[in-house]
N, CA, C, O and CB atoms as a CASP TS submission, in Angstrom:
PFRMAT TS
TARGET T0000
AUTHOR 0000-0000-0000
METHOD Language model
MODEL 1
PARENT N/A
ATOM      1  N   MET     1      14.301  16.738   3.230  1.00  0.00           N
ATOM      2  CA  MET     1      14.740  17.856   2.429  1.00  0.00           C
ATOM      3  C   MET     1      16.219  17.660   2.083  1.00  0.00           C
ATOM      4  O   MET     1      17.002  17.155   2.888  1.00  0.00           O
ATOM      5  CB  MET     1      14.506  19.199   3.176  1.00  0.00           C
ATOM      6  N   PHE     2      16.568  18.063   0.897  1.00  0.00           N
ATOM      7  CA  PHE     2      17.952  17.954   0.454  1.00  0.00           C
ATOM      8  C   PHE     2      18.729  19.174   0.924  1.00  0.00           C
ATOM      9  O   PHE     2      18.238  20.301   0.854  1.00  0.00           O
ATOM     10  CB  PHE     2      18.032  17.813  -1.085  1.00  0.00           C
ATOM     11  N   SER     3      19.936  18.941   1.399  1.00  0.00           N
ATOM     12  CA  SER     3      20.742  20.064   1.860  1.00  0.00           C
ATOM     13  C   SER     3      21.417  20.788   0.700  1.00  0.00           C
ATOM     14  O   SER     3      21.843  21.934   0.839  1.00  0.00           O
ATOM     15  CB  SER     3      21.789  19.584   2.852  1.00  0.00           C
ATOM     16  N   ARG     4      21.511  20.118  -0.438  1.00  0.00           N
ATOM     17  CA  ARG     4      22.122  20.755  -1.609  1.00  0.00           C
ATOM     18  C   ARG     4      21.150  20.688  -2.778  1.00  0.00           C
ATOM     19  O   ARG     4      21.279  19.855  -3.675  1.00  0.00           O
ATOM     20  CB  ARG     4      23.474  20.075  -1.980  1.00  0.00           C
ATOM     21  N   GLY     5      20.196  21.569  -2.742  1.00  0.00           N
ATOM     22  CA  GLY     5      19.197  21.648  -3.795  1.00  0.00           C
ATOM     23  C   GLY     5      18.664  23.059  -3.864  1.00  0.00           C
ATOM     24  O   GLY     5      18.897  23.866  -2.963  1.00  0.00           O
ATOM     25  N   GLY     6      17.953  23.356  -4.924  1.00  0.00           N
ATOM     26  CA  GLY     6      17.395  24.689  -5.048  1.00  0.00           C
ATOM     27  C   GLY     6      16.716  24.893  -6.377  1.00  0.00           C
ATOM     28  O   GLY     6      16.400  23.934  -7.081  1.00  0.00           O
ATOM     29  N   LYS     7      16.492  26.152  -6.721  1.00  0.00           N
ATOM     30  CA  LYS     7      15.883  26.536  -7.989  1.00  0.00           C
ATOM     31  C   LYS     7      16.789  27.528  -8.695  1.00  0.00           C
ATOM     32  O   LYS     7      17.515  28.297  -8.065  1.00  0.00           O
ATOM     33  CB  LYS     7      14.472  27.138  -7.773  1.00  0.00           C
ATOM     34  N   ALA     8      16.730  27.492  -9.994  1.00  0.00           N
ATOM     35  CA  ALA     8      17.448  28.456 -10.828  1.00  0.00           C
ATOM     36  C   ALA     8      16.476  28.910 -11.915  1.00  0.00           C
ATOM     37  O   ALA     8      15.466  28.251 -12.162  1.00  0.00           O
ATOM     38  CB  ALA     8      18.771  27.831 -11.451  1.00  0.00           C
ATOM     39  N   ALA     9      16.775  30.012 -12.550  1.00  0.00           N
ATOM     40  CA  ALA     9      15.933  30.507 -13.639  1.00  0.00           C
ATOM     41  C   ALA     9      16.759  30.628 -14.907  1.00  0.00           C
ATOM     42  O   ALA     9      17.813  31.263 -14.925  1.00  0.00           O
ATOM     43  CB  ALA     9      15.297  31.869 -13.274  1.00  0.00           C
ATOM     44  N   VAL    10      16.261  30.010 -15.961  1.00  0.00           N
ATOM     45  CA  VAL    10      16.865  30.181 -17.282  1.00  0.00           C
ATOM     46  C   VAL    10      16.106  31.337 -17.924  1.00  0.00           C
ATOM     47  O   VAL    10      14.892  31.266 -18.112  1.00  0.00           O
ATOM     48  CB  VAL    10      16.794  28.844 -18.168  1.00  0.00           C
ATOM     49  N   LYS    11      16.819  32.382 -18.253  1.00  0.00           N
ATOM     50  CA  LYS    11      16.183  33.582 -18.793  1.00  0.00           C
ATOM     51  C   LYS    11      15.777  33.382 -20.248  1.00  0.00           C
ATOM     52  O   LYS    11      16.428  32.661 -21.005  1.00  0.00           O
ATOM     53  CB  LYS    11      17.122  34.784 -18.671  1.00  0.00           C
ATOM     54  N   ALA    12      14.696  34.035 -20.610  1.00  0.00           N
ATOM     55  CA  ALA    12      14.221  34.003 -21.987  1.00  0.00           C
ATOM     56  C   ALA    12      15.348  34.396 -22.936  1.00  0.00           C
ATOM     57  O   ALA    12      16.069  35.363 -22.690  1.00  0.00           O
ATOM     58  CB  ALA    12      13.009  34.939 -22.168  1.00  0.00           C
ATOM     59  N   GLY    13      15.491  33.650 -24.006  1.00  0.00           N
ATOM     60  CA  GLY    13      16.528  33.951 -24.992  1.00  0.00           C
ATOM     61  C   GLY    13      17.864  33.290 -24.729  1.00  0.00           C
ATOM     62  O   GLY    13      18.774  33.383 -25.553  1.00  0.00           O
ATOM     63  N   PHE    14      17.998  32.616 -23.579  1.00  0.00           N
ATOM     64  CA  PHE    14      19.236  31.919 -23.230  1.00  0.00           C
ATOM     65  C   PHE    14      18.929  30.441 -23.010  1.00  0.00           C
ATOM     66  O   PHE    14      17.829  30.096 -22.578  1.00  0.00           O
ATOM     67  CB  PHE    14      19.894  32.543 -21.959  1.00  0.00           C
ATOM     68  N   ALA    15      19.879  29.576 -23.298  1.00  0.00           N
ATOM     69  CA  ALA    15      19.666  28.137 -23.143  1.00  0.00           C
ATOM     70  C   ALA    15      20.420  27.558 -21.953  1.00  0.00           C
ATOM     71  O   ALA    15      20.379  26.348 -21.728  1.00  0.00           O
ATOM     72  CB  ALA    15      20.084  27.417 -24.402  1.00  0.00           C
ATOM     73  N   THR    16      21.114  28.407 -21.181  1.00  0.00           N
ATOM     74  CA  THR    16      21.877  27.904 -20.037  1.00  0.00           C
ATOM     75  C   THR    16      21.718  28.810 -18.829  1.00  0.00           C
ATOM     76  O   THR    16      21.381  29.988 -18.947  1.00  0.00           O
ATOM     77  CB  THR    16      23.355  27.771 -20.396  1.00  0.00           C
ATOM     78  N   VAL    17      21.971  28.226 -17.665  1.00  0.00           N
ATOM     79  CA  VAL    17      22.078  28.990 -16.432  1.00  0.00           C
ATOM     80  C   VAL    17      23.188  28.343 -15.608  1.00  0.00           C
ATOM     81  O   VAL    17      23.281  27.118 -15.531  1.00  0.00           O
ATOM     82  CB  VAL    17      20.706  29.027 -15.645  1.00  0.00           C
ATOM     83  N   VAL    18      24.019  29.168 -14.997  1.00  0.00           N
ATOM     84  CA  VAL    18      25.111  28.681 -14.156  1.00  0.00           C
ATOM     85  C   VAL    18      24.705  28.846 -12.697  1.00  0.00           C
ATOM     86  O   VAL    18      24.318  29.935 -12.273  1.00  0.00           O
ATOM     87  CB  VAL    18      26.446  29.442 -14.456  1.00  0.00           C
ATOM     88  N   VAL    19      24.795  27.759 -11.930  1.00  0.00           N
ATOM     89  CA  VAL    19      24.505  27.781 -10.498  1.00  0.00           C
ATOM     90  C   VAL    19      25.849  27.714  -9.777  1.00  0.00           C
ATOM     91  O   VAL    19      26.612  26.767  -9.965  1.00  0.00           O
ATOM     92  CB  VAL    19      23.550  26.585 -10.069  1.00  0.00           C
ATOM     93  N   GLN    20      26.135  28.713  -8.959  1.00  0.00           N
ATOM     94  CA  GLN    20      27.437  28.824  -8.312  1.00  0.00           C
ATOM     95  C   GLN    20      27.367  28.567  -6.816  1.00  0.00           C
ATOM     96  O   GLN    20      26.290  28.531  -6.220  1.00  0.00           O
ATOM     97  CB  GLN    20      28.021  30.188  -8.563  1.00  0.00           C
ATOM     98  N   ASN    21      28.538  28.391  -6.227  1.00  0.00           N
ATOM     99  CA  ASN    21      28.693  28.209  -4.781  1.00  0.00           C
ATOM    100  C   ASN    21      27.988  26.954  -4.267  1.00  0.00           C
ATOM    101  O   ASN    21      27.306  26.979  -3.243  1.00  0.00           O
ATOM    102  CB  ASN    21      28.161  29.424  -4.050  1.00  0.00           C
ATOM    103  N   VAL    22      28.170  25.860  -5.003  1.00  0.00           N
ATOM    104  CA  VAL    22      27.603  24.567  -4.621  1.00  0.00           C
ATOM    105  C   VAL    22      28.761  23.598  -4.424  1.00  0.00           C
ATOM    106  O   VAL    22      29.582  23.416  -5.323  1.00  0.00           O
ATOM    107  CB  VAL    22      26.589  24.034  -5.703  1.00  0.00           C
ATOM    108  N   ALA    23      28.828  22.978  -3.255  1.00  0.00           N
ATOM    109  CA  ALA    23      29.897  22.006  -2.981  1.00  0.00           C
ATOM    110  C   ALA    23      29.696  20.767  -3.857  1.00  0.00           C
ATOM    111  O   ALA    23      28.670  20.091  -3.771  1.00  0.00           O
ATOM    112  CB  ALA    23      29.920  21.610  -1.466  1.00  0.00           C
ATOM    113  N   LEU    24      30.680  20.485  -4.690  1.00  0.00           N
ATOM    114  CA  LEU    24      30.628  19.323  -5.577  1.00  0.00           C
ATOM    115  C   LEU    24      31.921  18.540  -5.456  1.00  0.00           C
ATOM    116  O   LEU    24      32.970  19.092  -5.125  1.00  0.00           O
ATOM    117  CB  LEU    24      30.387  19.750  -7.046  1.00  0.00           C
ATOM    118  N   THR    25      31.832  17.252  -5.728  1.00  0.00           N
ATOM    119  CA  THR    25      33.022  16.411  -5.857  1.00  0.00           C
ATOM    120  C   THR    25      32.983  15.771  -7.231  1.00  0.00           C
ATOM    121  O   THR    25      32.007  15.924  -7.965  1.00  0.00           O
ATOM    122  CB  THR    25      33.093  15.323  -4.724  1.00  0.00           C
ATOM    123  N   SER    26      34.032  15.061  -7.580  1.00  0.00           N
ATOM    124  CA  SER    26      34.046  14.383  -8.881  1.00  0.00           C
ATOM    125  C   SER    26      32.992  13.279  -8.946  1.00  0.00           C
ATOM    126  O   SER    26      32.637  12.830 -10.036  1.00  0.00           O
ATOM    127  CB  SER    26      35.436  13.794  -9.159  1.00  0.00           C
ATOM    128  N   ALA    27      32.487  12.837  -7.792  1.00  0.00           N
ATOM    129  CA  ALA    27      31.456  11.797  -7.744  1.00  0.00           C
ATOM    130  C   ALA    27      30.034  12.373  -7.717  1.00  0.00           C
ATOM    131  O   ALA    27      29.065  11.615  -7.753  1.00  0.00           O
ATOM    132  CB  ALA    27      31.671  10.917  -6.524  1.00  0.00           C
ATOM    133  N   SER    28      29.901  13.682  -7.653  1.00  0.00           N
ATOM    134  CA  SER    28      28.579  14.305  -7.547  1.00  0.00           C
ATOM    135  C   SER    28      27.747  14.097  -8.808  1.00  0.00           C
ATOM    136  O   SER    28      28.252  14.164  -9.928  1.00  0.00           O
ATOM    137  CB  SER    28      28.723  15.794  -7.267  1.00  0.00           C
ATOM    138  N   LEU    29      26.470  13.846  -8.595  1.00  0.00           N
ATOM    139  CA  LEU    29      25.489  13.805  -9.678  1.00  0.00           C
ATOM    140  C   LEU    29      24.546  14.971  -9.462  1.00  0.00           C
ATOM    141  O   LEU    29      24.020  15.147  -8.363  1.00  0.00           O
ATOM    142  CB  LEU    29      24.710  12.432  -9.721  1.00  0.00           C
ATOM    143  N   VAL    30      24.326  15.765 -10.490  1.00  0.00           N
ATOM    144  CA  VAL    30      23.406  16.893 -10.392  1.00  0.00           C
ATOM    145  C   VAL    30      22.198  16.587 -11.267  1.00  0.00           C
ATOM    146  O   VAL    30      22.328  16.379 -12.473  1.00  0.00           O
ATOM    147  CB  VAL    30      24.094  18.236 -10.821  1.00  0.00           C
ATOM    148  N   LEU    31      21.030  16.562 -10.649  1.00  0.00           N
ATOM    149  CA  LEU    31      19.788  16.297 -11.361  1.00  0.00           C
ATOM    150  C   LEU    31      18.992  17.581 -11.449  1.00  0.00           C
ATOM    151  O   LEU    31      18.915  18.336 -10.479  1.00  0.00           O
ATOM    152  CB  LEU    31      18.967  15.185 -10.665  1.00  0.00           C
ATOM    153  N   ALA    32      18.393  17.839 -12.615  1.00  0.00           N
ATOM    154  CA  ALA    32      17.630  19.067 -12.814  1.00  0.00           C
ATOM    155  C   ALA    32      16.370  18.760 -13.609  1.00  0.00           C
ATOM    156  O   ALA    32      16.373  17.917 -14.505  1.00  0.00           O
ATOM    157  CB  ALA    32      18.482  20.136 -13.536  1.00  0.00           C
ATOM    158  N   THR    33      15.294  19.458 -13.265  1.00  0.00           N
ATOM    159  CA  THR    33      14.025  19.283 -13.974  1.00  0.00           C
ATOM    160  C   THR    33      13.289  20.619 -14.071  1.00  0.00           C
ATOM    161  O   THR    33      13.313  21.420 -13.136  1.00  0.00           O
ATOM    162  CB  THR    33      13.141  18.228 -13.263  1.00  0.00           C
ATOM    163  N   LEU    34      12.640  20.847 -15.201  1.00  0.00           N
ATOM    164  CA  LEU    34      11.876  22.075 -15.388  1.00  0.00           C
ATOM    165  C   LEU    34      10.671  22.095 -14.460  1.00  0.00           C
ATOM    166  O   LEU    34      10.050  21.060 -14.217  1.00  0.00           O
ATOM    167  CB  LEU    34      11.426  22.217 -16.849  1.00  0.00           C
ATOM    168  N   GLN    35      10.346  23.262 -13.945  1.00  0.00           N
ATOM    169  CA  GLN    35       9.185  23.440 -13.074  1.00  0.00           C
ATOM    170  C   GLN    35       8.045  24.124 -13.809  1.00  0.00           C
ATOM    171  O   GLN    35       6.996  24.393 -13.225  1.00  0.00           O
ATOM    172  CB  GLN    35       9.565  24.246 -11.837  1.00  0.00           C
ATOM    173  N   GLN    36       8.248  24.399 -15.067  1.00  0.00           N
ATOM    174  CA  GLN    36       7.239  25.006 -15.929  1.00  0.00           C
ATOM    175  C   GLN    36       7.328  24.299 -17.275  1.00  0.00           C
ATOM    176  O   GLN    36       8.322  23.639 -17.579  1.00  0.00           O
ATOM    177  CB  GLN    36       7.450  26.570 -16.074  1.00  0.00           C
ATOM    178  N   VAL    37       6.290  24.445 -18.064  1.00  0.00           N
ATOM    179  CA  VAL    37       6.265  23.798 -19.372  1.00  0.00           C
ATOM    180  C   VAL    37       6.281  24.846 -20.473  1.00  0.00           C
ATOM    181  O   VAL    37       5.521  25.815 -20.455  1.00  0.00           O
ATOM    182  CB  VAL    37       5.029  22.892 -19.511  1.00  0.00           C
ATOM    183  N   GLN    38       7.166  24.622 -21.424  1.00  0.00           N
ATOM    184  CA  GLN    38       7.127  25.362 -22.682  1.00  0.00           C
ATOM    185  C   GLN    38       7.340  24.313 -23.762  1.00  0.00           C
ATOM    186  O   GLN    38       8.343  23.598 -23.758  1.00  0.00           O
ATOM    187  CB  GLN    38       8.226  26.530 -22.744  1.00  0.00           C
ATOM    188  N   ALA    39       6.402  24.227 -24.675  1.00  0.00           N
ATOM    189  CA  ALA    39       6.423  23.178 -25.693  1.00  0.00           C
ATOM    190  C   ALA    39       7.783  23.093 -26.381  1.00  0.00           C
ATOM    191  O   ALA    39       8.322  24.092 -26.856  1.00  0.00           O
ATOM    192  CB  ALA    39       5.330  23.427 -26.731  1.00  0.00           C
ATOM    193  N   GLY    40       8.320  21.883 -26.421  1.00  0.00           N
ATOM    194  CA  GLY    40       9.570  21.627 -27.126  1.00  0.00           C
ATOM    195  C   GLY    40      10.835  21.931 -26.347  1.00  0.00           C
ATOM    196  O   GLY    40      11.932  21.690 -26.851  1.00  0.00           O
ATOM    197  N   VAL    41      10.717  22.457 -25.125  1.00  0.00           N
ATOM    198  CA  VAL    41      11.902  22.815 -24.333  1.00  0.00           C
ATOM    199  C   VAL    41      12.079  21.790 -23.215  1.00  0.00           C
ATOM    200  O   VAL    41      11.129  21.450 -22.510  1.00  0.00           O
ATOM    201  CB  VAL    41      11.772  24.261 -23.742  1.00  0.00           C
ATOM    202  N   TYR    42      13.303  21.308 -23.067  1.00  0.00           N
ATOM    203  CA  TYR    42      13.600  20.351 -22.002  1.00  0.00           C
ATOM    204  C   TYR    42      15.047  20.508 -21.546  1.00  0.00           C
ATOM    205  O   TYR    42      15.860  21.131 -22.230  1.00  0.00           O
ATOM    206  CB  TYR    42      13.338  18.905 -22.477  1.00  0.00           C
ATOM    207  N   VAL    43      15.360  19.934 -20.379  1.00  0.00           N
ATOM    208  CA  VAL    43      16.728  19.950 -19.875  1.00  0.00           C
ATOM    209  C   VAL    43      17.534  18.957 -20.712  1.00  0.00           C
ATOM    210  O   VAL    43      17.242  17.761 -20.727  1.00  0.00           O
ATOM    211  CB  VAL    43      16.785  19.593 -18.337  1.00  0.00           C
ATOM    212  N   ALA    44      18.537  19.461 -21.396  1.00  0.00           N
ATOM    213  CA  ALA    44      19.381  18.612 -22.230  1.00  0.00           C
ATOM    214  C   ALA    44      20.497  17.974 -21.421  1.00  0.00           C
ATOM    215  O   ALA    44      20.969  16.887 -21.754  1.00  0.00           O
ATOM    216  CB  ALA    44      19.968  19.414 -23.380  1.00  0.00           C
ATOM    217  N   GLY    45      20.927  18.659 -20.342  1.00  0.00           N
ATOM    218  CA  GLY    45      21.994  18.102 -19.528  1.00  0.00           C
ATOM    219  C   GLY    45      22.472  19.090 -18.487  1.00  0.00           C
ATOM    220  O   GLY    45      22.105  20.265 -18.492  1.00  0.00           O
ATOM    221  N   VAL    46      23.307  18.574 -17.589  1.00  0.00           N
ATOM    222  CA  VAL    46      23.931  19.390 -16.546  1.00  0.00           C
ATOM    223  C   VAL    46      25.424  19.104 -16.577  1.00  0.00           C
ATOM    224  O   VAL    46      25.841  17.946 -16.566  1.00  0.00           O
ATOM    225  CB  VAL    46      23.320  19.090 -15.123  1.00  0.00           C
ATOM    226  N   VAL    47      26.230  20.164 -16.615  1.00  0.00           N
ATOM    227  CA  VAL    47      27.676  20.017 -16.678  1.00  0.00           C
ATOM    228  C   VAL    47      28.279  20.523 -15.367  1.00  0.00           C
ATOM    229  O   VAL    47      28.333  21.731 -15.136  1.00  0.00           O
ATOM    230  CB  VAL    47      28.266  20.787 -17.902  1.00  0.00           C
ATOM    231  N   PRO    48      28.735  19.599 -14.503  1.00  0.00           N
ATOM    232  CA  PRO    48      29.326  20.022 -13.232  1.00  0.00           C
ATOM    233  C   PRO    48      30.768  20.486 -13.398  1.00  0.00           C
ATOM    234  O   PRO    48      31.494  20.028 -14.280  1.00  0.00           O
ATOM    235  CB  PRO    48      29.266  18.885 -12.225  1.00  0.00           C
ATOM    236  N   SER    49      31.161  21.406 -12.527  1.00  0.00           N
ATOM    237  CA  SER    49      32.535  21.883 -12.466  1.00  0.00           C
ATOM    238  C   SER    49      32.952  21.893 -10.993  1.00  0.00           C
ATOM    239  O   SER    49      32.937  22.945 -10.355  1.00  0.00           O
ATOM    240  CB  SER    49      32.682  23.313 -13.120  1.00  0.00           C
ATOM    241  N   PRO    50      33.326  20.716 -10.445  1.00  0.00           N
ATOM    242  CA  PRO    50      33.655  20.623  -9.019  1.00  0.00           C
ATOM    243  C   PRO    50      34.758  21.588  -8.582  1.00  0.00           C
ATOM    244  O   PRO    50      34.688  22.146  -7.487  1.00  0.00           O
ATOM    245  CB  PRO    50      34.070  19.216  -8.690  1.00  0.00           C
ATOM    246  N   ALA    51      35.759  21.786  -9.410  1.00  0.00           N
ATOM    247  CA  ALA    51      36.878  22.655  -9.049  1.00  0.00           C
ATOM    248  C   ALA    51      36.435  24.108  -8.848  1.00  0.00           C
ATOM    249  O   ALA    51      37.071  24.862  -8.112  1.00  0.00           O
ATOM    250  CB  ALA    51      37.957  22.589 -10.125  1.00  0.00           C
ATOM    251  N   ASN    52      35.342  24.490  -9.507  1.00  0.00           N
ATOM    252  CA  ASN    52      34.844  25.862  -9.418  1.00  0.00           C
ATOM    253  C   ASN    52      33.571  25.989  -8.577  1.00  0.00           C
ATOM    254  O   ASN    52      32.980  27.066  -8.495  1.00  0.00           O
ATOM    255  CB  ASN    52      34.584  26.394 -10.803  1.00  0.00           C
ATOM    256  N   SER    53      33.152  24.885  -7.954  1.00  0.00           N
ATOM    257  CA  SER    53      31.936  24.868  -7.120  1.00  0.00           C
ATOM    258  C   SER    53      30.717  25.397  -7.862  1.00  0.00           C
ATOM    259  O   SER    53      29.951  26.201  -7.331  1.00  0.00           O
ATOM    260  CB  SER    53      32.154  25.691  -5.857  1.00  0.00           C
ATOM    261  N   ARG    54      30.550  24.937  -9.091  1.00  0.00           N
ATOM    262  CA  ARG    54      29.401  25.371  -9.885  1.00  0.00           C
ATOM    263  C   ARG    54      29.021  24.307 -10.905  1.00  0.00           C
ATOM    264  O   ARG    54      29.774  23.365 -11.153  1.00  0.00           O
ATOM    265  CB  ARG    54      29.703  26.701 -10.592  1.00  0.00           C
ATOM    266  N   PHE    55      27.852  24.474 -11.486  1.00  0.00           N
ATOM    267  CA  PHE    55      27.427  23.618 -12.588  1.00  0.00           C
ATOM    268  C   PHE    55      26.566  24.432 -13.540  1.00  0.00           C
ATOM    269  O   PHE    55      25.998  25.457 -13.162  1.00  0.00           O
ATOM    270  CB  PHE    55      26.653  22.374 -12.068  1.00  0.00           C
ATOM    271  N   THR    56      26.478  23.964 -14.777  1.00  0.00           N
ATOM    272  CA  THR    56      25.696  24.641 -15.803  1.00  0.00           C
ATOM    273  C   THR    56      24.540  23.745 -16.211  1.00  0.00           C
ATOM    274  O   THR    56      24.738  22.582 -16.564  1.00  0.00           O
ATOM    275  CB  THR    56      26.574  25.005 -17.029  1.00  0.00           C
ATOM    276  N   ILE    57      23.331  24.292 -16.159  1.00  0.00           N
ATOM    277  CA  ILE    57      22.146  23.585 -16.640  1.00  0.00           C
ATOM    278  C   ILE    57      21.930  24.034 -18.076  1.00  0.00           C
ATOM    279  O   ILE    57      21.861  25.230 -18.361  1.00  0.00           O
ATOM    280  CB  ILE    57      20.873  23.872 -15.738  1.00  0.00           C
ATOM    281  N   ARG    58      21.824  23.059 -18.982  1.00  0.00           N
ATOM    282  CA  ARG    58      21.652  23.370 -20.402  1.00  0.00           C
ATOM    283  C   ARG    58      20.298  22.864 -20.895  1.00  0.00           C
ATOM    284  O   ARG    58      19.941  21.703 -20.697  1.00  0.00           O
ATOM    285  CB  ARG    58      22.796  22.749 -21.239  1.00  0.00           C
ATOM    286  N   LEU    59      19.560  23.753 -21.536  1.00  0.00           N
ATOM    287  CA  LEU    59      18.309  23.362 -22.184  1.00  0.00           C
ATOM    288  C   LEU    59      18.587  23.045 -23.642  1.00  0.00           C
ATOM    289  O   LEU    59      19.622  23.442 -24.178  1.00  0.00           O
ATOM    290  CB  LEU    59      17.235  24.480 -22.059  1.00  0.00           C
ATOM    291  N   ASN    60      17.677  22.336 -24.284  1.00  0.00           N
ATOM    292  CA  ASN    60      17.870  21.991 -25.690  1.00  0.00           C
ATOM    293  C   ASN    60      17.739  23.203 -26.605  1.00  0.00           C
ATOM    294  O   ASN    60      18.253  23.200 -27.724  1.00  0.00           O
ATOM    295  CB  ASN    60      16.873  20.930 -26.105  1.00  0.00           C
ATOM    296  N   GLN    61      17.043  24.252 -26.122  1.00  0.00           N
ATOM    297  CA  GLN    61      16.899  25.492 -26.891  1.00  0.00           C
ATOM    298  C   GLN    61      16.540  26.620 -25.936  1.00  0.00           C
ATOM    299  O   GLN    61      16.119  26.377 -24.805  1.00  0.00           O
ATOM    300  CB  GLN    61      15.814  25.345 -28.009  1.00  0.00           C
ATOM    301  N   ALA    62      16.703  27.820 -26.384  1.00  0.00           N
ATOM    302  CA  ALA    62      16.378  28.981 -25.552  1.00  0.00           C
ATOM    303  C   ALA    62      14.862  29.132 -25.452  1.00  0.00           C
ATOM    304  O   ALA    62      14.170  29.107 -26.470  1.00  0.00           O
ATOM    305  CB  ALA    62      17.020  30.276 -26.131  1.00  0.00           C
ATOM    306  N   PRO    63      14.340  29.289 -24.235  1.00  0.00           N
ATOM    307  CA  PRO    63      12.903  29.500 -24.080  1.00  0.00           C
ATOM    308  C   PRO    63      12.516  30.936 -24.443  1.00  0.00           C
ATOM    309  O   PRO    63      13.369  31.821 -24.518  1.00  0.00           O
ATOM    310  CB  PRO    63      12.471  29.183 -22.640  1.00  0.00           C
ATOM    311  N   THR    64      11.227  31.149 -24.666  1.00  0.00           N
ATOM    312  CA  THR    64      10.744  32.492 -24.994  1.00  0.00           C
ATOM    313  C   THR    64      10.299  33.249 -23.745  1.00  0.00           C
ATOM    314  O   THR    64      10.030  34.449 -23.806  1.00  0.00           O
ATOM    315  CB  THR    64       9.588  32.409 -25.992  1.00  0.00           C
ATOM    316  N   VAL    65      10.219  32.545 -22.604  1.00  0.00           N
ATOM    317  CA  VAL    65       9.918  33.158 -21.308  1.00  0.00           C
ATOM    318  C   VAL    65      10.907  32.601 -20.300  1.00  0.00           C
ATOM    319  O   VAL    65      11.515  31.559 -20.544  1.00  0.00           O
ATOM    320  CB  VAL    65       8.431  32.883 -20.861  1.00  0.00           C
ATOM    321  N   ASN    66      11.080  33.279 -19.170  1.00  0.00           N
ATOM    322  CA  ASN    66      11.942  32.748 -18.110  1.00  0.00           C
ATOM    323  C   ASN    66      11.357  31.430 -17.604  1.00  0.00           C
ATOM    324  O   ASN    66      10.153  31.331 -17.371  1.00  0.00           O
ATOM    325  CB  ASN    66      12.089  33.775 -16.938  1.00  0.00           C
ATOM    326  N   LEU    67      12.208  30.423 -17.436  1.00  0.00           N
ATOM    327  CA  LEU    67      11.760  29.115 -16.954  1.00  0.00           C
ATOM    328  C   LEU    67      12.480  28.752 -15.667  1.00  0.00           C
ATOM    329  O   LEU    67      13.695  28.924 -15.563  1.00  0.00           O
ATOM    330  CB  LEU    67      11.996  28.029 -18.020  1.00  0.00           C
ATOM    331  N   LYS    68      11.733  28.248 -14.680  1.00  0.00           N
ATOM    332  CA  LYS    68      12.314  27.793 -13.422  1.00  0.00           C
ATOM    333  C   LYS    68      12.768  26.346 -13.574  1.00  0.00           C
ATOM    334  O   LYS    68      12.100  25.519 -14.195  1.00  0.00           O
ATOM    335  CB  LYS    68      11.298  27.932 -12.256  1.00  0.00           C
ATOM    336  N   VAL    69      13.928  26.073 -12.985  1.00  0.00           N
ATOM    337  CA  VAL    69      14.490  24.716 -12.973  1.00  0.00           C
ATOM    338  C   VAL    69      14.822  24.352 -11.539  1.00  0.00           C
ATOM    339  O   VAL    69      15.523  25.094 -10.852  1.00  0.00           O
ATOM    340  CB  VAL    69      15.762  24.609 -13.885  1.00  0.00           C
ATOM    341  N   ALA    70      14.321  23.216 -11.086  1.00  0.00           N
ATOM    342  CA  ALA    70      14.680  22.712  -9.767  1.00  0.00           C
ATOM    343  C   ALA    70      15.875  21.766  -9.924  1.00  0.00           C
ATOM    344  O   ALA    70      15.980  21.053 -10.922  1.00  0.00           O
ATOM    345  CB  ALA    70      13.464  21.985  -9.085  1.00  0.00           C
ATOM    346  N   TRP    71      16.776  21.765  -8.933  1.00  0.00           N
ATOM    347  CA  TRP    71      17.968  20.917  -9.030  1.00  0.00           C
ATOM    348  C   TRP    71      18.337  20.384  -7.646  1.00  0.00           C
ATOM    349  O   TRP    71      17.987  20.972  -6.623  1.00  0.00           O
ATOM    350  CB  TRP    71      19.161  21.705  -9.645  1.00  0.00           C
ATOM    351  N   PHE    72      19.053  19.256  -7.640  1.00  0.00           N
ATOM    352  CA  PHE    72      19.661  18.777  -6.409  1.00  0.00           C
ATOM    353  C   PHE    72      20.881  17.938  -6.721  1.00  0.00           C
ATOM    354  O   PHE    72      21.010  17.365  -7.803  1.00  0.00           O
ATOM    355  CB  PHE    72      18.658  17.972  -5.584  1.00  0.00           C
ATOM    356  N   VAL    73      21.768  17.880  -5.751  1.00  0.00           N
ATOM    357  CA  VAL    73      23.045  17.182  -5.896  1.00  0.00           C
ATOM    358  C   VAL    73      23.017  15.905  -5.079  1.00  0.00           C
ATOM    359  O   VAL    73      22.626  15.910  -3.912  1.00  0.00           O
ATOM    360  CB  VAL    73      24.225  18.082  -5.458  1.00  0.00           C
ATOM    361  N   VAL    74      23.433  14.815  -5.698  1.00  0.00           N
ATOM    362  CA  VAL    74      23.541  13.519  -5.031  1.00  0.00           C
ATOM    363  C   VAL    74      24.998  13.091  -5.108  1.00  0.00           C
ATOM    364  O   VAL    74      25.611  13.159  -6.173  1.00  0.00           O
ATOM    365  CB  VAL    74      22.590  12.444  -5.686  1.00  0.00           C
ATOM    366  N   ASN    75      25.555  12.651  -3.987  1.00  0.00           N
ATOM    367  CA  ASN    75      26.935  12.130  -3.989  1.00  0.00           C
ATOM    368  C   ASN    75      26.908  10.648  -3.787  1.00  0.00           C
ATOM    369  O   ASN    75      27.961  10.010  -3.756  1.00  0.00           O
ATOM    370  CB  ASN    75      27.796  12.796  -2.900  1.00  0.00           C
TER
END
């Protein structure tokens, strides 16, 4: 099990979710994958902010329903 991993929800109508209170360094890699399928929607990227202990998961477009995203941090 990963000690720095979890799930987040991207709300319908929004294309991003911010995950806070995660220990990150400048070398951290954050991987994220959708746990549900909505045609045409995918994880476009993850933007880490080590100084603020958070990262933003960005989808290519806003989903029409809430979507779960699993994530974990690798250093």
